[in-house]
Each structure stands twice: as C-alpha cells, then as structure tokens.
C-alpha positions in Angstrom: 36.3 -42.9 -4.8 35.4 -43.5 -1.0 32.8 -41.5 0.9 35.4 -40.1 3.0 37.3 -38.7 0.0 34.0 -37.4 -1.7 33.1 -35.7 1.4 36.7 -34.0 1.7 36.3 -32.6 -2.1 33.0 -31.3 -1.1 34.5 -29.5 1.9 37.4 -28.1 -0.1 34.8 -27.1 -2.8 32.8 -25.4 0.0 35.9 -23.3 1.4 36.7 -22.5 -2.2 33.3 -20.7 -3.3 33.2 -18.0 -0.7 37.2 -17.3 -1.6 36.4 -17.2 -5.4 33.5 -14.9 -4.8 35.8 -12.2 -2.5 38.3 -12.4 -5.4 35.6 -11.6 -8.0 34.5 -8.9 -5.9 38.2 -7.3 -5.5 38.7 -7.6 -9.3 35.4 -5.9 -9.7 35.8 -3.1 -7.2 39.3 -2.5 -8.7 37.7 -2.5 -12.2 35.2 0.0 -11.2 38.0 2.1 -9.5 40.0 2.3 -12.6 37.0 3.2 -14.9 36.2 5.9 -12.6 39.6 7.2 -12.2 40.2 7.1 -16.1 36.7 9.2 -16.2 37.7 11.9 -13.9 40.9 12.2 -15.8 39.4 12.6 -19.3 36.8 15.2 -17.3 39.9 17.0 -16.3 41.9 17.3 -19.6 38.4 18.1 -21.2 38.1 21.2 -18.8 41.8 22.4 -19.0 41.6 22.0 -22.8 38.4 24.7 -22.6 39.6 27.0 -20.1 38.5 30.7 -21.5 41.5 32.5 -23.0 41.5 35.3 -20.3 41.9 32.8 -17.6 44.9 31.0 -19.6 46.6 34.6 -19.8 46.2 34.9 -15.9 47.7 31.5 -15.5 50.6 32.3 -17.9 51.5 35.4 -16.1 51.4 34.4 -12.8 54.5 35.3 -10.8 57.2 33.4 -10.0 57.1 33.7 -6.2 53.5 34.3 -5.0 51.3 33.2 -1.7 47.9 32.7 -2.1 45.3 34.7 0.0 43.0 32.6 2.3 39.7 34.5 2.7 39.1 34.8 6.1 35.6 34.7 7.6 36.3 37.4 10.2 38.8 39.1 11.4 41.1 37.1 13.4 42.0 37.4 17.1 45.4 38.7 18.0 46.2 36.5 20.2 49.0 33.8 18.9 46.8 31.0 18.1 46.0 29.7 14.5 42.2 28.8 15.0 41.1 31.5 13.1 42.8 30.5 10.0 42.0 28.0 7.3 44.8 25.6 6.1 46.8 27.3 8.6 49.9 24.6 8.3 50.3 25.4 4.6 52.5 28.3 4.6 55.0 29.4 2.4 58.5 28.8 3.4 60.9 31.7 3.4 64.6 31.7 3.0 66.7 32.0 6.1 70.3 32.4 6.7 70.9 29.0 8.3 69.2 25.6 8.1 68.5 25.8 11.8 65.8 28.5 11.2 62.7 28.2 9.5 59.9 30.8 8.8 56.3 30.0 7.3 54.0 32.5 6.5 50.2 32.4 6.1 48.3 35.2 4.4 44.7 36.0 4.6 42.1 39.2 3.8 39.2 40.0 5.6 37.2 43.1 4.2 40.3 43.9 1.9 42.9 44.3 5.0 46.1 42.1 5.0 46.9 39.5 7.7 49.9 37.5 8.4 50.2 34.5 10.4 54.2 33.4 10.8 55.3 30.0 12.4 58.9 30.4 13.3 61.1 27.6 14.2 64.9 27.2 15.6 67.0 24.7 16.7 68.7 26.9 19.1 67.1 28.2 22.1 67.7 32.1 21.3 65.7 35.1 20.4 64.8 35.9 16.7 64.7 39.1 15.0 62.2 39.6 12.1 62.2 42.1 9.7 58.9 42.7 7.6 58.9 44.4 4.2 55.6 45.3 2.5 54.9 47.3 -0.4 52.2 48.5 -2.5 51.2 51.4 -5.1 51.7 54.0 -2.1 55.4 52.9 -1.1 57.5 50.5 0.8 57.2 49.9 4.6 59.7 48.0 6.9 58.9 46.6 10.3 61.2 44.8 12.7 60.1 42.4 15.3 62.2 41.3 18.1 60.4 41.2 21.5 61.9 40.5 24.7 58.7 38.4 26.0 55.4 37.3 24.5 52.6 39.3 24.4 50.9 42.0 22.2 52.9 44.0 19.5 52.6 47.5 18.2 54.7 48.4 15.3 55.4 51.7 13.4 57.0 51.8 9.7 60.0 53.8 9.2 58.1 55.7 6.7 56.0 58.2 8.0 52.2 57.9 7.5 52.0 54.2 7.0 50.1 53.2 9.8 50.6 50.7 12.9 50.9 47.1 12.7 49.0 45.3 15.7 50.0 41.8 16.5 50.9 39.2 19.0 54.0 37.4 19.6 53.5 33.8 21.3 56.1 31.4 22.5 55.2 28.0 21.7 56.4 24.8 23.6 58.8 22.4 22.1 60.0 19.0 22.7 63.8 18.7 23.4 66.0 21.7 22.3 65.2 24.8 20.1 62.5 27.3 19.9 59.2 27.9 18.5 57.2 30.9 17.8 54.0 32.0 16.3 53.1 35.8 15.5 49.8 37.1 14.3 49.9 40.4 12.6 47.3 43.1 11.3 48.7 45.3 8.5 47.3 48.8 7.7 47.7 47.5 4.0 45.1 46.4 1.1 46.0 43.1 0.6 45.1 42.8 -2.9 47.9 44.9 -4.2 50.6 44.0 -1.6 53.9 42.1 -2.0 56.0 40.9 1.2 59.2 39.9 2.1 60.4 38.2 5.3 63.9 38.4 6.9 64.6 36.1 10.0 67.9 36.0 12.1 68.9 34.6 15.3 70.0 37.2 18.2 73.2 36.9 19.7 72.7 38.0 23.5 76.0 36.6 24.9 79.1 39.2 26.1 76.7 41.8 26.6 76.5 43.1 23.0 72.9 42.1 21.5 73.4 41.7 17.9 72.2 39.3 14.9 74.4 36.3 14.6 73.5 35.7 10.9 73.0 38.3 8.2 69.9 38.1 6.2 70.5 38.4 2.3 68.6 40.1 -0.2 64.6 40.3 0.4 62.7 37.6 -1.4 59.5 39.3 -2.7 56.1 37.5 -2.9 53.0 38.7 -4.0 49.8 38.1 -2.6 47.5 36.5 -5.1 43.7 36.2 -4.2 41.6 33.3 -4.9 40.1 33.8 -8.7 36.4 34.0 -7.7 35.5 34.2 -11.0 37.5 31.3 -12.4 35.7 29.2 -9.3 32.3 30.4 -10.9 33.4 28.8 -14.1 34.6 25.6 -12.7 31.4 25.3 -10.6 29.2 25.6 -13.6 31.4 23.4 -15.7 32.1 20.5 -13.7 30.2 17.3 -13.4 27.0 16.9 -11.2 28.4 15.3 -8.0 32.2 16.5 -8.2 34.3 19.0 -6.8 37.1 20.6 -8.8 40.0 22.5 -8.0 42.7 24.6 -9.9 46.1 23.9 -8.3 49.7 24.7 -9.0 52.5 22.6 -9.3 53.3 23.1 -5.5 49.7 22.0 -4.7 48.4 25.6 -3.9 44.5 26.1 -4.5 43.9 29.1 -6.8 40.2 28.3 -7.5 
C-alpha cells in the first residue's frame, strides 16, 4: 500500500475511534436507564403487594366520583388569582349542558374550612350562571352565582343558618371570541365531610328577558377526599432511600 493510502486509512481510523466511543457510551447509558427503570418498577410492585389491609380497604371503597383536597398553607386571599393554590391547573371538569362551556374546580382545605377555585371558559361572550350545591352531615346548601360585574361576592344559602359564602368573581382576558372567568369561594363547611356539585349555564340577556339559555341536568355529586396522611407516612417509611413515591389513581390524582 502506498504511503498516501496508509495515511488515509490512519485518518479514517482516527475518526472512527471517537464515534465508536460515543456509540458505546450511548448503549451503556441506555442499559443503565433500563436497569434503573426495572429496579424502580420492581420496587413499586413490591410496595403495592405489601400495602397494609386497612389502606387496601380504603382504596377499594373509594367513591366513584371524588375530588382530592389540597392542603393550603394559608387561607387564600379572595382576589380571583390562583397564586395561593398548589396545582391550580389540575381541577376536576364538571359536566355542563353544552360543549361550549367548561367548569374546572379545585378544592382546598385550611384549618378544616372548605375553599374552592373555579375556572370557567365559554366560547360565547355571554354571562354565566353558576349553581353550587354542597352537603354535609348537617344538611344541603344551594348557592347561585350570576354577578353583573367582577368583584367581591357574598352569598347566602336558601337554608337558614347555613352561613354565608365569601368569594370573588374575576373576568379573565381571552384571545379571540369567548369569555373566561375565575371564581374563589370560602364556604362555611368542614371540608373533610363535604360533597359538592357544580352546575353552569349561559345566560341569555337578549330581548329584555334574562334567563338561562341552557338548562343543567341532574347534579353530579363529588365527594371531597383529603390526602391520606397515614398512608403518606407509611410510604415515606417504606420507600427506598433517595427516591420519592406517590400513590395515584387512574386519572392521575395524587392520593398520598
């Protein structure tokens, strides 16, 4: 072989060495990632298999419709903003009469009191009427929200002695057509024992007679479920070092 050919072969070999090392590192990284994933899956299966019976019973008898309660570090400032709320964008979607209206609700508890954050979006630039139903061992309460303008809210239930709801209704800017609102509410209820239902409808203000243009159906009751502190303590004591463990339901709600 001529000297020129030898030099060319040596140059190609020099170029191939870094590429081969890079491919080797890629394969090694993939192998380590797969091994770590397999180890974590095996640990998760082992922990699921040894969950104490009392916790398995709680999982088995979870209500069909429920909404996890966030633990609020302090009482939310009733101003229509969600900066006081952890995981504010992960609300439960409630059924509405039409596809052009959506209501998402986040529930929280501070000092045992129930607080709600509602995000409402409509494809039409019309007012929205909300009906909030709540019940606990003391009785059933009904509140209607349909303010003419944004601002503070003070609502009384149709039942005497139920206490007054304080809140704030905020109009939110939207791009293009439609409307969006955010509502914060503080209810005189114990969060742990409560169930809620939210009904919404667009309000027809044309022709001089205001009325709901869509009629809500039967209320969809949702139980408020606090995070399981005892289960969280058990997970913390049973998990591997340098790992974090969550108990989530099929919809992705974090239970512990």
